[in-house]
C-alpha positions as CSV (number, residue, x, y, z in Angstrom):
1,M,119.8,-7.4,144.6
2,V,120.1,-11.2,144.1
3,A,117.1,-12.9,142.6
4,P,115.7,-16.4,144.7
5,R,117.8,-19.1,143.6
6,R,116.2,-21.3,140.8
7,Q,114.8,-24.6,142.0
8,T,116.8,-27.7,140.8
9,R,116.6,-31.7,141.8
10,A,119.9,-32.3,143.9
11,I,122.4,-34.6,142.3
12,Y,125.6,-35.9,144.1
13,I,129.5,-35.8,142.3
14,G,130.7,-38.2,145.4
15,D,129.6,-36.6,148.5
16,V,129.2,-32.9,146.8
17,Q,125.7,-31.8,146.3
18,I,124.9,-29.8,143.4
19,G,121.4,-28.3,143.1
20,G,118.5,-28.9,145.3
21,G,118.9,-25.6,147.3
22,A,123.1,-26.6,148.0
23,P,125.4,-23.8,147.8
24,I,126.9,-22.9,144.4
25,V,130.1,-25.5,144.0
26,V,133.1,-24.4,142.5
27,Q,135.2,-26.6,139.9
28,S,137.8,-26.5,137.8
29,M,139.9,-28.7,135.4
30,T,143.5,-30.2,135.6
31,T,145.9,-29.1,132.8
32,A,148.2,-32.2,133.8
33,D,148.6,-35.1,131.4
34,T,146.2,-37.6,133.3
35,R,148.7,-40.3,132.0
36,D,151.2,-38.9,134.6
37,P,149.2,-39.8,137.9
38,K,151.7,-38.2,140.1
39,A,151.6,-34.9,138.4
40,T,147.6,-35.0,138.1
41,L,147.2,-35.5,141.8
42,R,149.7,-32.7,142.7
43,Q,147.3,-30.6,140.9
44,I,144.4,-31.8,142.4
45,H,145.7,-31.3,145.7
46,E,146.6,-27.7,144.8
47,L,143.1,-27.0,143.3
48,A,141.8,-28.9,146.4
49,D,143.7,-26.2,148.8
50,A,142.4,-23.4,146.9
51,G,138.8,-24.4,147.7
52,C,138.0,-26.2,144.3
53,E,135.4,-28.7,145.5
54,V,134.8,-30.9,142.5
55,V,137.9,-31.3,139.6
56,R,137.3,-32.7,136.1
57,V,140.2,-34.6,134.4
58,A,140.5,-35.4,130.8
59,V,140.3,-38.8,129.5
60,P,141.5,-38.7,125.8
61,D,142.8,-42.3,125.5
62,R,143.1,-45.9,126.8
63,V,146.2,-44.9,128.5
64,A,144.8,-41.9,130.5
65,A,142.0,-44.3,131.4
66,A,144.3,-47.0,132.7
67,A,146.0,-44.3,135.0
68,L,142.7,-43.6,136.7
69,P,143.2,-46.2,139.3
70,E,146.2,-44.5,140.6
71,I,144.5,-41.3,140.8
72,V,140.9,-41.6,141.8
73,P,141.4,-43.2,145.0
74,H,143.9,-40.8,146.4
75,S,142.0,-37.5,145.4
76,P,141.0,-35.2,148.1
77,V,138.0,-34.1,146.2
78,P,135.4,-35.9,143.9
79,L,136.6,-36.1,140.1
80,V,134.8,-35.9,136.9
81,A,136.1,-37.9,133.8
82,D,136.0,-35.4,130.7
83,I,135.1,-38.3,128.0
84,H,134.2,-37.8,124.1
85,F,132.6,-40.3,121.7
86,E,134.6,-43.3,123.0
87,H,132.2,-45.2,125.6
88,T,134.7,-48.0,126.7
89,L,136.6,-45.0,128.5
90,A,133.5,-44.0,130.3
91,L,133.5,-48.0,131.6
92,K,137.2,-47.8,132.6
93,A,136.4,-44.8,134.4
94,I,133.1,-46.0,136.2
95,E,135.6,-49.1,137.0
96,A,138.4,-46.8,138.8
97,G,135.6,-45.4,140.8
98,I,134.9,-41.9,139.1
99,H,132.5,-39.6,140.9
100,G,131.0,-38.0,137.5
101,L,131.0,-38.3,133.9
102,R,131.3,-35.4,131.2
103,L,129.8,-37.4,128.3
104,N,127.5,-36.5,125.7
105,P,125.5,-39.7,124.6
106,G,124.3,-38.7,121.3
107,N,128.0,-38.7,120.2
108,I,128.3,-42.3,121.1
109,R,127.4,-44.2,117.8
110,K,125.8,-47.7,119.0
111,P,122.8,-47.4,120.9
112,E,123.8,-50.5,122.9
113,D,127.0,-48.7,124.0
114,V,125.0,-46.1,125.4
115,R,123.0,-48.2,127.3
116,E,125.5,-50.1,128.7
117,V,127.2,-46.7,130.2
118,V,124.2,-45.7,131.4
119,A,123.2,-48.9,133.2
120,K,126.8,-48.7,135.0
121,A,126.4,-45.1,136.0
122,K,123.0,-45.7,137.4
123,E,124.2,-48.7,139.3
124,R,126.8,-46.6,141.0
125,H,124.9,-43.3,141.0
126,I,127.3,-41.8,139.2
127,P,125.9,-38.4,137.1
128,I,126.4,-37.5,133.7
129,R,126.9,-33.7,132.3
130,I,125.5,-33.0,129.6
131,G,128.1,-30.4,127.9
132,V,127.1,-28.2,124.6
133,N,129.8,-25.9,123.3
134,F,128.8,-23.1,120.7
135,G,132.1,-24.4,118.9
136,S,131.0,-27.8,118.5
137,L,127.5,-27.5,117.6
138,P,126.2,-29.8,114.8
139,P,125.1,-28.2,111.6
140,M,121.4,-26.7,111.6
141,S,118.7,-28.3,109.7
142,R,117.0,-26.4,107.0
143,E,113.6,-26.8,109.0
144,F,114.9,-25.6,112.0
145,V,116.4,-22.3,110.3
146,D,112.9,-21.6,108.7
147,E,111.1,-22.4,112.1
148,M,113.2,-19.7,113.6
149,A,113.1,-17.4,110.7
150,A,109.2,-17.8,110.9
151,Q,109.7,-16.3,114.8
152,N,111.9,-13.3,114.0
153,A,114.5,-14.7,115.8
154,T,118.0,-12.6,115.9
155,Q,121.0,-14.3,115.4
156,V,121.7,-14.7,119.2
157,E,118.2,-16.6,119.5
158,L,119.0,-18.6,116.5
159,I,122.3,-19.9,118.2
160,A,121.2,-20.1,121.6
161,E,117.8,-22.2,120.9
162,H,120.1,-24.7,118.7
163,M,122.3,-25.4,121.8
164,V,119.1,-25.8,123.7
165,R,117.6,-28.2,121.6
166,T,121.2,-29.8,121.0
167,A,121.4,-30.3,124.7
168,L,117.9,-31.7,125.0
169,G,118.6,-34.1,122.5
170,H,121.2,-35.7,124.6
171,V,119.1,-35.6,127.7
172,K,116.1,-37.1,126.2
173,I,118.5,-40.1,125.5
174,L,119.3,-40.4,128.9
175,E,115.8,-39.9,129.9
176,D,114.6,-42.8,127.5
177,L,116.7,-45.1,129.7
178,D,115.1,-43.6,132.8
179,F,118.4,-41.9,134.0
180,G,118.1,-38.5,135.7
181,D,121.4,-37.8,137.6
182,I,122.0,-35.0,134.9
183,K,123.5,-31.6,134.7
184,I,123.5,-29.4,131.6
185,S,126.1,-26.8,130.6
186,L,125.5,-24.7,127.5
187,K,129.0,-22.5,127.2
188,A,129.9,-20.1,124.6
189,F,132.6,-17.1,124.0
190,E,130.0,-14.8,123.0
191,L,128.1,-13.4,126.2
192,P,124.7,-12.8,124.5
193,V,124.7,-16.2,123.2
194,M,125.7,-17.7,126.5
195,L,123.1,-15.8,128.6
196,E,120.3,-16.6,126.2
197,A,120.7,-20.1,126.1
198,Y,121.2,-20.6,129.9
199,R,117.9,-18.5,130.1
200,R,116.0,-20.7,127.6
201,M,117.2,-24.0,129.6
202,A,116.1,-22.7,132.8
203,R,112.7,-22.1,131.7
204,L,112.3,-25.8,130.3
205,N,113.4,-28.3,133.3
206,D,114.9,-28.6,136.8
207,Y,118.1,-30.0,136.2
208,P,121.0,-28.4,137.7
209,L,123.1,-25.8,135.5
210,H,126.6,-25.8,135.2
211,L,127.7,-22.5,134.2
212,G,131.0,-21.2,132.4
213,V,132.1,-19.1,129.2
214,T,134.1,-21.4,127.3
215,E,137.8,-20.4,126.2
216,A,137.3,-17.1,128.3
217,G,141.1,-16.0,127.5
218,T,144.1,-14.8,129.8
219,P,143.5,-13.8,133.3
220,K,142.9,-10.3,132.5
221,S,140.2,-10.7,129.9
222,G,138.9,-13.9,130.8
223,T,138.1,-12.7,134.3
224,I,135.9,-10.2,133.2
225,R,134.6,-11.8,130.4
226,S,133.8,-14.7,133.1
227,A,132.6,-12.3,136.0
228,I,129.9,-10.8,133.7
229,G,128.7,-13.8,131.9
230,V,128.7,-16.1,135.1
231,G,127.9,-13.0,137.5
232,T,124.9,-12.0,135.6
233,L,123.2,-15.5,135.4
234,L,124.1,-15.9,139.3
235,E,122.2,-12.6,139.9
236,E,119.6,-14.1,138.1
237,G,119.3,-17.2,140.4
238,I,120.5,-19.3,137.6
239,G,123.3,-21.5,138.4
240,D,124.3,-24.5,140.7
241,T,127.8,-24.8,139.9
242,I,130.5,-22.8,138.0
243,R,133.9,-23.2,136.3
244,I,136.1,-20.3,135.5
245,S,138.0,-21.2,132.4
246,L,141.3,-19.0,132.0
247,T,144.2,-19.6,129.8
248,T,146.7,-20.0,133.4
249,D,147.1,-22.2,136.3
250,P,143.7,-23.6,137.3
251,V,144.1,-22.5,140.9
252,E,143.6,-18.8,139.7
253,E,140.3,-20.1,138.4
254,V,139.4,-21.0,141.7
255,Y,140.0,-17.7,143.3
256,V,138.4,-15.9,140.4
257,A,135.4,-18.2,141.3
258,Y,135.3,-17.6,144.7
259,E,135.6,-13.7,144.1
260,I,132.3,-13.9,141.9
261,L,130.7,-15.5,144.4
262,K,131.6,-13.2,147.3
263,S,130.6,-10.2,145.6
264,L,127.2,-11.1,144.9
265,G,127.0,-12.6,148.7
266,L,126.6,-15.9,147.5
267,R,129.6,-17.7,149.2
268,Q,132.2,-16.3,151.8
269,R,135.2,-18.6,151.7
270,G,138.4,-17.0,151.9
271,A,139.4,-13.4,152.4
272,T,138.2,-10.4,150.4
273,L,140.2,-7.3,149.9
274,V,139.3,-3.8,149.5
275,A,141.7,-1.5,148.4
276,C,141.5,2.4,147.3
277,P,142.1,3.0,143.4
278,T,145.1,5.6,144.9
279,C,145.2,9.4,143.9
280,G,147.5,12.3,144.3
281,R,147.2,12.3,148.0
282,V,148.6,8.6,148.6
283,E,152.4,8.9,150.2
284,V,153.1,5.3,150.5
285,D,153.8,2.6,147.7
286,L,150.1,1.6,147.6
287,F,150.4,-0.6,145.1
288,R,153.5,-2.9,146.3
289,L,151.5,-2.9,150.0
290,A,148.0,-4.1,148.5
291,N,149.6,-6.7,146.5
292,E,151.7,-7.9,149.2
293,V,149.0,-8.1,151.3
294,D,146.9,-9.7,148.4
295,E,149.2,-12.7,148.0
296,Y,149.0,-13.1,152.0
297,L,145.5,-13.2,152.0
298,K,145.3,-16.0,149.4
299,T,146.6,-18.4,152.4
300,I,143.4,-17.5,154.4
301,K,140.6,-20.0,154.2
302,A,138.1,-18.1,156.8
303,P,136.0,-15.1,155.5
304,I,137.5,-11.8,156.6
305,K,137.2,-8.3,155.0
306,V,140.5,-6.7,155.0
307,A,141.2,-3.0,153.7
308,V,144.1,-1.5,152.3
309,M,143.6,2.2,152.1
310,G,145.9,5.3,150.8
311,C,144.7,7.8,153.0
312,V,144.7,8.3,156.7
313,V,142.2,11.1,156.3
314,N,139.4,9.1,154.7
315,G,140.6,5.5,154.7
316,P,138.9,4.3,158.1
317,G,136.0,5.7,157.4
318,E,135.6,4.5,153.8
319,A,136.1,0.9,154.9
320,R,134.6,1.3,158.3
321,D,132.7,-2.0,157.5
322,S,135.9,-4.3,156.7
323,D,137.1,-6.2,159.8
324,V,140.6,-4.8,159.9
325,G,142.3,-2.7,157.6
326,V,145.4,-0.1,157.3
327,A,145.4,3.4,155.8
328,A,148.7,4.8,155.2
329,G,150.3,8.3,154.5
330,R,153.6,9.9,154.9
331,G,155.9,6.9,155.7
332,K,153.1,5.6,158.5
333,G,150.1,3.6,158.8
334,V,147.3,3.4,161.2
335,I,145.6,-0.3,161.6
336,F,141.9,-0.2,162.2
337,R,138.9,-2.8,162.9
338,K,135.7,-1.6,161.9
339,G,136.9,1.8,161.4
340,K,138.2,2.2,164.7
341,I,142.3,3.0,165.1
342,V,143.9,0.4,167.3
343,R,147.7,1.0,166.1
344,K,150.3,3.0,164.8
345,V,153.3,1.9,162.9
346,D,155.8,2.9,160.5
347,E,155.7,1.9,156.7
348,A,158.1,-0.9,156.9
349,E,155.6,-2.4,159.7
350,I,152.6,-2.2,158.1
351,V,152.2,-5.6,156.4
352,P,153.5,-7.5,159.5
353,A,151.3,-5.7,161.9
354,L,148.5,-6.1,159.5
355,K,149.0,-9.9,159.6
356,E,149.3,-9.7,163.3
357,E,145.9,-8.3,163.7
358,I,144.1,-10.8,161.4
359,A,145.9,-13.5,163.2
360,T,144.4,-11.9,166.3
361,I,140.9,-11.9,164.9
362,L,140.8,-15.0,163.1
363,A,142.0,-16.6,166.9
364,E,139.2,-14.7,168.6
365,R,136.8,-16.3,166.3
366,G,138.2,-19.8,166.5
367,D,139.1,-19.9,163.0
368,A,142.8,-19.7,163.4
């Protein structure tokens, strides 16, 4: 059972609420070169079509910043500018109408530059994400190491606490400037460190938390690592927005994010596929059938549960809580709704028949 959500303050990235009891927001990041507005906008639209609600774009230099006026006004979803060290890039992003900043103020050398960025962000109600990654932590002080040793801290606790204190240092700079539209991320590749860091931060304040496993990997390994890391925290009631970092087309990140949320009953966007693992009783090409249905379901935005089962004896009963499904055997298939058979078709007609039934259900609901 999922724990009650951690109570956090609400911030707004454009018109998207994060925290304050809002549904957990799905984010991703473009891989296109921001200096190419057409390519970047194309990818933003692809992400939005997949259900992404906030998109982050890299702003590594002045050329990328100069391209933002050609991107931001035409985006279908709010955009966050990812900026490191150079405050003038943040100012240009704000001027371009950016909806959020990913910026660590402690990395900007001059206090007056920080004040200028914060003043502009406050004026336009632009939130700032403090993002601390394990791979870019500053060195630990001798005093801190001694303090943690006196507490008999483990290596995981040592690193996690260092991440938390680093983030709080950036937060304090903003708080001292009377700025509170803040969200925080504490990403690491090692899950014990990532989990411990977020749990510690969750006990200290009410800022919304952006969850993610940094450098999670390719779709196969990265999906598993992210599902465990992000899913564990969500199950504990921690987290207000998530980004699944995969080494692939970022659209895949959005699909994985929603699958994690759906598996915990936290969001229900899009279709859910239920498929049996196959066994010696299967008498059709179930792998092909399941993959073909899975690809089709990616086009469905309304919530619906679809089952693809390989056994006509047990299939309808095992998937009786699905809205619609198919159980196949001996070159034929039975289409069923909520466990009750409604049609029998040949194997070649299974996918078309299932699509027809899905369309009928969505039409009956008014979701077509």
